N, CA, C and O atoms as a GROMACS GRO file, in nm:
protein
  316
    1MET      N    1   8.430  11.326   8.885
    1MET     CA    2   8.557  11.394   8.898
    1MET      C    3   8.636  11.376   8.767
    1MET      O    4   8.651  11.264   8.718
    2SER      N    5   8.684  11.486   8.714
    2SER     CA    6   8.757  11.480   8.587
    2SER      C    7   8.899  11.425   8.610
    2SER      O    8   8.949  11.421   8.722
    3ARG      N    9   8.960  11.383   8.501
    3ARG     CA   10   9.097  11.330   8.509
    3ARG      C   11   9.192  11.439   8.559
    3ARG      O   12   9.285  11.411   8.634
    4GLU      N   13   9.168  11.563   8.517
    4GLU     CA   14   9.252  11.674   8.561
    4GLU      C   15   9.239  11.697   8.712
    4GLU      O   16   9.338  11.728   8.778
    5GLU      N   17   9.119  11.683   8.764
    5GLU     CA   18   9.098  11.697   8.910
    5GLU      C   19   9.170  11.585   8.985
    5GLU      O   20   9.229  11.608   9.091
    6VAL      N   21   9.165  11.464   8.929
    6VAL     CA   22   9.236  11.351   8.991
    6VAL      C   23   9.386  11.380   8.991
    6VAL      O   24   9.453  11.360   9.092
    7PHE      N   25   9.439  11.427   8.878
    7PHE     CA   26   9.582  11.459   8.869
    7PHE      C   27   9.621  11.563   8.973
    7PHE      O   28   9.724  11.550   9.039
    8THR      N   29   9.540  11.667   8.988
    8THR     CA   30   9.569  11.773   9.084
    8THR      C   31   9.578  11.717   9.226
    8THR      O   32   9.668  11.753   9.302
    9LYS      N   33   9.485  11.629   9.261
    9LYS     CA   34   9.486  11.570   9.396
    9LYS      C   35   9.604  11.474   9.414
    9LYS      O   36   9.669  11.475   9.519
   10VAL      N   37   9.632  11.393   9.313
   10VAL     CA   38   9.746  11.300   9.321
   10VAL      C   39   9.875  11.380   9.333
   10VAL      O   40   9.963  11.345   9.411
   11LYS      N   41   9.886  11.487   9.256
   11LYS     CA   42  10.006  11.571   9.260
   11LYS      C   43  10.024  11.629   9.401
   11LYS      O   44  10.136  11.631   9.453
   12ALA      N   45   9.916  11.675   9.462
   12ALA     CA   46   9.924  11.731   9.598
   12ALA      C   47   9.972  11.627   9.698
   12ALA      O   48  10.051  11.658   9.787
   13ILE      N   49   9.926  11.504   9.684
   13ILE     CA   50   9.970  11.395   9.773
   13ILE      C   51  10.119  11.371   9.753
   13ILE      O   52  10.193  11.355   9.851
   14ILE      N   53  10.164  11.368   9.628
   14ILE     CA   54  10.305  11.342   9.599
   14ILE      C   55  10.394  11.453   9.653
   14ILE      O   56  10.498  11.426   9.712
   15VAL      N   57  10.353  11.577   9.634
   15VAL     CA   58  10.430  11.692   9.684
   15VAL      C   59  10.449  11.681   9.834
   15VAL      O   60  10.559  11.700   9.886
   16LYS      N   61  10.340  11.649   9.905
   16LYS     CA   62  10.346  11.638  10.050
   16LYS      C   63  10.424  11.514  10.095
   16LYS      O   64  10.510  11.522  10.183
   17HIS      N   65  10.394  11.400  10.035
   17HIS     CA   66  10.451  11.273  10.078
   17HIS      C   67  10.600  11.261  10.046
   17HIS      O   68  10.678  11.213  10.128
   18PHE      N   69  10.639  11.305   9.926
   18PHE     CA   70  10.777  11.288   9.882
   18PHE      C   71  10.860  11.416   9.892
   18PHE      O   72  10.978  11.417   9.854
   19ASP      N   73  10.799  11.523   9.943
   19ASP     CA   74  10.869  11.651   9.961
   19ASP      C   75  10.940  11.694   9.833
   19ASP      O   76  11.061  11.714   9.831
   20ILE      N   77  10.861  11.710   9.727
   20ILE     CA   78  10.912  11.749   9.597
   20ILE      C   79  10.837  11.875   9.552
   20ILE      O   80  10.721  11.894   9.588
   21ALA      N   81  10.902  11.958   9.474
   21ALA     CA   82  10.838  12.080   9.424
   21ALA      C   83  10.724  12.044   9.330
   21ALA      O   84  10.734  11.952   9.248
   22GLU      N   85  10.614  12.117   9.343
   22GLU     CA   86  10.495  12.089   9.263
   22GLU      C   87  10.522  12.093   9.113
   22GLU      O   88  10.467  12.013   9.038
   23ASP      N   89  10.607  12.186   9.068
   23ASP     CA   90  10.634  12.198   8.925
   23ASP      C   91  10.717  12.083   8.870
   23ASP      O   92  10.733  12.071   8.748
   24LYS      N   93  10.771  11.999   8.956
   24LYS     CA   94  10.850  11.882   8.913
   24LYS      C   95  10.762  11.758   8.891
   24LYS      O   96  10.808  11.659   8.836
   25VAL      N   97  10.637  11.765   8.935
   25VAL     CA   98  10.548  11.650   8.925
   25VAL      C   99  10.474  11.651   8.792
   25VAL      O  100  10.390  11.737   8.766
   26THR      N  101  10.509  11.555   8.707
   26THR     CA  102  10.440  11.535   8.579
   26THR      C  103  10.391  11.392   8.574
   26THR      O  104  10.426  11.311   8.660
   27GLU      N  105  10.311  11.361   8.476
   27GLU     CA  106  10.258  11.225   8.464
   27GLU      C  107  10.366  11.123   8.432
   27GLU      O  108  10.347  11.003   8.455
   28ASP      N  109  10.479  11.169   8.380
   28ASP     CA  110  10.588  11.078   8.342
   28ASP      C  111  10.681  11.043   8.458
   28ASP      O  112  10.768  10.957   8.444
   29VAL      N  113  10.664  11.110   8.572
   29VAL     CA  114  10.753  11.087   8.686
   29VAL      C  115  10.736  10.944   8.738
   29VAL      O  116  10.625  10.899   8.767
   30SER      N  117  10.849  10.874   8.749
   30SER     CA  118  10.850  10.738   8.804
   30SER      C  119  10.852  10.747   8.956
   30SER      O  120  10.937  10.813   9.014
   31ILE      N  121  10.758  10.681   9.018
   31ILE     CA  122  10.747  10.687   9.164
   31ILE      C  123  10.870  10.628   9.231
   31ILE      O  124  10.920  10.683   9.329
   32GLN      N  125  10.920  10.519   9.178
   32GLN     CA  126  11.036  10.455   9.239
   32GLN      C  127  11.167  10.522   9.199
   32GLN      O  128  11.248  10.555   9.285
   33GLU      N  129  11.188  10.542   9.071
   33GLU     CA  130  11.316  10.594   9.024
   33GLU      C  131  11.331  10.745   9.047
   33GLU      O  132  11.432  10.789   9.102
   34ASP      N  133  11.232  10.824   9.005
   34ASP     CA  134  11.244  10.970   9.014
   34ASP      C  135  11.221  11.024   9.156
   34ASP      O  136  11.282  11.122   9.197
   35LEU      N  137  11.132  10.958   9.229
   35LEU     CA  138  11.100  11.005   9.364
   35LEU      C  139  11.179  10.931   9.472
   35LEU      O  140  11.175  10.968   9.589
   36GLY      N  141  11.251  10.827   9.431
   36GLY     CA  142  11.333  10.751   9.526
   36GLY      C  143  11.252  10.674   9.628
   36GLY      O  144  11.298  10.650   9.739
   37ALA      N  145  11.132  10.634   9.590
   37ALA     CA  146  11.043  10.564   9.683
   37ALA      C  147  11.088  10.420   9.703
   37ALA      O  148  11.120  10.349   9.608
   38ASP      N  149  11.090  10.379   9.830
   38ASP     CA  150  11.114  10.238   9.860
   38ASP      C  151  10.978  10.171   9.881
   38ASP      O  152  10.874  10.236   9.867
   39SER      N  153  10.978  10.043   9.913
   39SER     CA  154  10.852   9.970   9.922
   39SER      C  155  10.760  10.027  10.030
   39SER      O  156  10.638  10.027  10.014
   40ILE      N  157  10.817  10.075  10.139
   40ILE     CA  158  10.735  10.133  10.246
   40ILE      C  159  10.673  10.265  10.200
   40ILE      O  160  10.555  10.290  10.224
   41SER      N  161  10.752  10.349  10.136
   41SER     CA  162  10.700  10.476  10.084
   41SER      C  163  10.589  10.454   9.982
   41SER      O  164  10.489  10.526   9.981
   42ILE      N  165  10.607  10.354   9.898
   42ILE     CA  166  10.505  10.323   9.798
   42ILE      C  167  10.377  10.276   9.866
   42ILE      O  168  10.268  10.317   9.827
   43MET      N  169  10.391  10.191   9.967
   43MET     CA  170  10.274  10.142  10.040
   43MET      C  171  10.200  10.259  10.107
   43MET      O  172  10.078  10.266  10.103
   44GLU      N  173  10.276  10.349  10.169
   44GLU     CA  174  10.215  10.467  10.233
   44GLU      C  175  10.146  10.555  10.130
   44GLU      O  176  10.037  10.608  10.156
   45PHE      N  177  10.207  10.573  10.015
   45PHE     CA  178  10.149  10.652   9.906
   45PHE      C  179  10.017  10.591   9.860
   45PHE      O  180   9.918  10.662   9.841
   46VAL      N  181  10.015  10.459   9.843
   46VAL     CA  182   9.893  10.389   9.801
   46VAL      C  183   9.784  10.407   9.907
   46VAL      O  184   9.667  10.429   9.873
   47LEU      N  185   9.821  10.396  10.035
   47LEU     CA  186   9.723  10.417  10.142
   47LEU      C  187   9.666  10.559  10.139
   47LEU      O  188   9.546  10.578  10.161
   48GLU      N  189   9.750  10.656  10.111
   48GLU     CA  190   9.704  10.795  10.099
   48GLU      C  191   9.608  10.811   9.982
   48GLU      O  192   9.508  10.883   9.992
   49LEU      N  193   9.638  10.745   9.871
   49LEU     CA  194   9.547  10.749   9.755
   49LEU      C  195   9.412  10.689   9.792
   49LEU      O  196   9.307  10.745   9.761
   50GLU      N  197   9.416  10.574   9.859
   50GLU     CA  198   9.291  10.508   9.899
   50GLU      C  199   9.208  10.598   9.988
   50GLU      O  200   9.086  10.610   9.970
   51GLU      N  201   9.273  10.663  10.083
   51GLU     CA  202   9.202  10.750  10.176
   51GLU      C  203   9.145  10.873  10.105
   51GLU      O  204   9.030  10.910  10.127
   52GLU      N  205   9.225  10.934  10.021
   52GLU     CA  206   9.183  11.057   9.951
   52GLU      C  207   9.066  11.032   9.857
   52GLU      O  208   8.974  11.114   9.849
   53PHE      N  209   9.070  10.919   9.786
   53PHE     CA  210   8.970  10.894   9.683
   53PHE      C  211   8.863  10.793   9.725
   53PHE      O  212   8.773  10.763   9.647
   54GLY      N  213   8.872  10.742   9.847
   54GLY     CA  214   8.770  10.650   9.895
   54GLY      C  215   8.760  10.523   9.813
   54GLY      O  216   8.651  10.472   9.787
   55THR      N  217   8.875  10.472   9.772
   55THR     CA  218   8.878  10.352   9.691
   55THR      C  219   8.977  10.254   9.751
   55THR      O  220   9.061  10.291   9.833
   56GLU      N  221   8.968  10.130   9.708
   56GLU     CA  222   9.063  10.029   9.756
   56GLU      C  223   9.149   9.986   9.638
   56GLU      O  224   9.098   9.958   9.529
   57ILE      N  225   9.279   9.980   9.661
   57ILE     CA  226   9.373   9.940   9.557
   57ILE      C  227   9.438   9.810   9.602
   57ILE      O  228   9.505   9.806   9.705
   58SER      N  229   9.417   9.704   9.525
   58SER     CA  230   9.474   9.575   9.562
   58SER      C  231   9.625   9.580   9.552
   58SER      O  232   9.680   9.663   9.481
   59ASP      N  233   9.692   9.491   9.624
   59ASP     CA  234   9.838   9.484   9.618
   59ASP      C  235   9.885   9.461   9.476
   59ASP      O  236   9.985   9.518   9.431
   60GLU      N  237   9.811   9.376   9.404
   60GLU     CA  238   9.847   9.345   9.265
   60GLU      C  239   9.839   9.470   9.178
   60GLU      O  240   9.928   9.495   9.097
   61ASP      N  241   9.733   9.549   9.195
   61ASP     CA  242   9.718   9.672   9.118
   61ASP      C  243   9.821   9.776   9.160
   61ASP      O  244   9.874   9.849   9.077
   62ALA      N  245   9.849   9.783   9.290
   62ALA     CA  246   9.946   9.880   9.341
   62ALA      C  247  10.083   9.858   9.279
   62ALA      O  248  10.155   9.954   9.251
   63GLU      N  249  10.120   9.732   9.256
   63GLU     CA  250  10.249   9.701   9.195
   63GLU      C  251  10.258   9.752   9.052
   63GLU      O  252  10.368   9.777   9.003
   64LYS      N  253  10.144   9.767   8.985
   64LYS     CA  254  10.141   9.813   8.846
   64LYS      C  255  10.151   9.966   8.836
   64LYS      O  256  10.177  10.019   8.728
   65ILE      N  257  10.129  10.035   8.948
   65ILE     CA  258  10.134  10.181   8.946
   65ILE      C  259  10.280  10.224   8.960
   65ILE      O  260  10.334  10.234   9.070
   66GLN      N  261  10.342  10.249   8.845
   66GLN     CA  262  10.484  10.282   8.841
   66GLN      C  263  10.510  10.432   8.823
   66GLN      O  264  10.616  10.482   8.862
   67THR      N  265  10.413  10.503   8.764
   67THR     CA  266  10.431  10.645   8.736
   67THR      C  267  10.314  10.724   8.793
   67THR      O  268  10.211  10.668   8.831
   68VAL      N  269  10.330  10.855   8.797
   68VAL     CA  270  10.222  10.943   8.841
   68VAL      C  271  10.102  10.926   8.748
   68VAL      O  272   9.988  10.918   8.794
   69GLY      N  273  10.127  10.920   8.618
   69GLY     CA  274  10.019  10.901   8.521
   69GLY      C  275   9.943  10.772   8.543
   69GLY      O  276   9.821  10.768   8.529
   70ALA      N  277  10.015  10.665   8.578
   70ALA     CA  278   9.950  10.536   8.604
   70ALA      C  279   9.860  10.546   8.727
   70ALA      O  280   9.752  10.487   8.729
   71ALA      N  281   9.903  10.620   8.828
   71ALA     CA  282   9.821  10.640   8.948
   71ALA      C  283   9.694  10.718   8.912
   71ALA      O  284   9.584  10.683   8.956
   72VAL      N  285   9.710  10.823   8.832
   72VAL     CA  286   9.596  10.903   8.790
   72VAL      C  287   9.499  10.819   8.708
   72VAL      O  288   9.378  10.824   8.730
   73ASN      N  289   9.552  10.742   8.614
   73ASN     CA  290   9.466  10.655   8.531
   73ASN      C  291   9.391  10.555   8.616
   73ASN      O  292   9.271  10.534   8.596
   74TYR      N  293   9.459  10.493   8.712
   74TYR     CA  294   9.394  10.394   8.797
   74TYR      C  295   9.278  10.457   8.873
   74TYR      O  296   9.168  10.404   8.873
   75ILE      N  297   9.304  10.569   8.937
   75ILE     CA  298   9.198  10.636   9.015
   75ILE      C  299   9.084  10.679   8.925
   75ILE      O  300   8.968  10.657   8.958
   76ALA      N  301   9.115  10.739   8.811
   76ALA     CA  302   9.012  10.785   8.718
   76ALA      C  303   8.927  10.669   8.668
   76ALA      O  304   8.806  10.683   8.651
   77ASP      N  305   8.989  10.555   8.645
   77ASP     CA  306   8.917  10.438   8.594
   77ASP      C  307   8.836  10.365   8.701
   77ASP      O  308   8.742  10.291   8.669
   78HIS      N  309   8.871  10.384   8.829
   78HIS     CA  310   8.806  10.310   8.937
   78HIS      C  311   8.722  10.397   9.030
   78HIS      O  312   8.684  10.354   9.139
   79LYS      N  313   8.693  10.518   8.988
   79LYS     CA  314   8.608  10.607   9.070
   79LYS      C  315   8.465  10.590   9.030
   79LYS      O  316   8.378  10.656   9.087
   0.00000   0.00000   0.00000
């Protein structure tokens, strides 16, 4: 799976989960600051990523995922 395909899937999860317009989702978007995610929303988002990509993200790694780009990089690097 290419990085662009990963981004497309991550973007779709964000649009659905955070109810944001697709054109507003860029790699620079901060999950906490720009999307207003609290710890529960972040945990749910990480669970959705795990389910979508069939991977496990440790709590320690999840804490490092601060932006959309970081989520894409993590998935791309661990697939």
